[in-house]
Residue, then its C-alpha position, 0 to 999 in steps of 0.5 A: m254806367y249805362f244804367i245811370k245814363h239811360l236813367f237820366l236820358f228817360t227822365n230828361y224825356n219825361i220832364k220834356q213831355l211834361q213841359r209840352k203839356w203845360l196847358t193841361l198841367p194846371l188842371l192836373l195840379l188843381f183838380p185834386i186840390i179842389l176835390v179833396s178840399l171840398i171833401a175835407v170841409i164837409a168832413v170837418s163840419i160833420v165830425t166837429p164835436e159839440e161842447q161836452k157837458p160835465i157830469n154833475v154829482g151831488l154829495v149829501d151828508l146825513d151823518k154830520s160827523e167830523e169824519t164825513e165832513m172831512v171826506l166830503d171836503m176832500i172829494d169836493e176839492s179834489s182834482q183827481l176825480g176826472s175833468y168831466i165830473q163836477i162834484k158839489k156838496m148839498t143838502k138832501k132837499q137841494a139834491t132832490d129838487q135837482i136830480e130831475n134836471h141838473l144832476s146826474a146822480y147824488v151820493t148819500f152818506p147815511e146816518g150812523f156811518t162813522e159809528s158803523l165804520y169804527n165798530g166794524n159794521q158794514v158801511s155802505l153809500n147810497i146812490t140816486g140816479n137820474p133816470n134820464k141820464r142812465t150812462e152818467s149815472y153808471v159812471v157815478k156808480e163806478l166812482l162810488d165803488s172806487i170810493a167805497r174800496h178806499i173806505r173798506a181799506s181804511q176801516a180794516n186799518i182802523l179796526t186793527i188799531n182799535y182792537y189793540a188799543k182796547q187792550l191798553s190802558i187808554d181812555d175812550e177819548t184818547r182812543q177815539d182821537m187815535l182812530f180819527n188821526q189814523f182815519t185822517n192819515f189813511l184818507v190823505y194817503t190814499v187820495g194823494k197816492d193814487k187817483i180815485i179814477d184812473e184816466e187813460k187819454i186816447t187822442n183822436n186828432a180827427t175830433n180834437s183838431p178836426v181842421h188840422y187833421y183833415g187838412l193834413a189828410g187832404w194834403f196826404t190825399i192830394i200827394t197820393i193822387w198826384l203820384l198816381a196821375f204823373y206816373s200814369f202820364f209818364t206811361k205811354d202805350e208806344e213803349y210796349r210797341i217799340m220795347d223789342r227794338m229798344r232791347l236791341y240797344g240794351v235798354t230794359q224795362i226796368r230802366q224805363v220804370f225807374a226813370k218814370i219813378l224818378s220823374t214822378f218823384i221829383v215833380t210830386f216832391i216839389c208840388a208837395g213842398i209848396t202845398l205844405f208851406i201854404l197849408t201850414n200858413l193857412m192852419e197857423i201851424t208853426l214848424f221849424g227847419e228840423d220839422y221840415l226835414r222830418i216831413s221831407i224824409i217821411i213823404s219821400l220814403y212814402n212816395i218811393a214806396f208807393l211808386f214802387g207799388l205802382a211799378i210792381l202792378e205795371t210789371v205784373i199787369s200788361g193790359q192798360k185799362v186793367r192796370l190803371l184800374t188796379q193802380s187806382l184800387f191800390s191808391f184807394l186802399s193805401l189811403l184807407v189803411s193810412g187813416a187819411i179817409i177814416p181815422t184808424l182809431y175806428f178800425p177793429l183792434y186786429v186791423q190796427a195791429l196790422l197798420p205798423y206793417s203798412f207804409s202808408g199807415e206808418s207815413f201818415h202816423w208820423l206826419q200826424e206826430v210831427i205836424i199836429n202833435g209837435r213831436s220832435y223826433a220820428d221813427y224812420v226805420p219801419l218805413t225805411l224797411l218797408t220801402a226797401a222791401s218794395a224796392l227789392l220786390m219790384l226788382g225781383i219781379s222785373m228780373w223775373k219778367e225780363r227772363v220770362n219775356p226776353 
């Protein structure tokens, strides 16, 4: 009962302190917004990607058989070769003329390709790359290897059928038709069953939607700066000089710290809600009531965990300058780990594996999922556990400090 009474008493005192400083309050609120907005504009202008040009590949058929014509038609019309690869049939002369500038490479089906395929001889496809586009040529080589694997699998089936067909009383024309049908069925099956090129899409919001990403990162950074600024504003040196006298009235340091956490949380949460509404309207992001509820829960858990981190540092470190420096470093590391400064995709893999154990990383990740990627759910369990752990750690350190310095 006394704890709650003292908590509201000091919280009311902190809010009144803030009201007395109403002249400097706009500067405290606007300075982080102006600073972070300028940095975000510079970052967006730097990382905005140029328009990606597709890889152009030519297909040249020197065999001129029905089988190779069918293969080229299916490859030419297939949408399974990746969105950044454009394949077009052409003559040998056209491919030679365009290899120096337009084409990244061209693939040639040599003469006698079908005959070698049916007779069990080794078949090969020839690739001619553009020396000025080595990376694109290597991608085409990987594509060629994938096609060759399908052809070799098809050849094995055809040779098996051809071996047993020769032992039956079937004329050559019927046998050739049977082999062609088998080749067609197997080619349709392999192209339709799996992708010739397996694609794994890794979304990087910093480049796919840089305006939205850095807008959200700026908002997240501003909230963090506000948390540090308001918490430092509510921390006064007089508290340490009259601490002994306040203990006589049963007022412990932990109650004052909880009051500062509550005061900072209330002020920052209100400012965060107003700026989020403005941000979503400026970036034309459509959010529904459930989305705002998810964002409120995520940002509330982040604020509480971050404030408990500041409180732990305040409890451990008594010197004002050292404490403020340590809390500033803690704020910077929290933003760095979250991905608001540098996208986490650019971190080493062993660092990315540790990010789920960071409250700031979890918070910013789910903010991205809800605001940018349009997720209709969020996993609050890891963030709740991290917040609870920071609260228990802060309580343990405070109780230990009270016992050591009664």
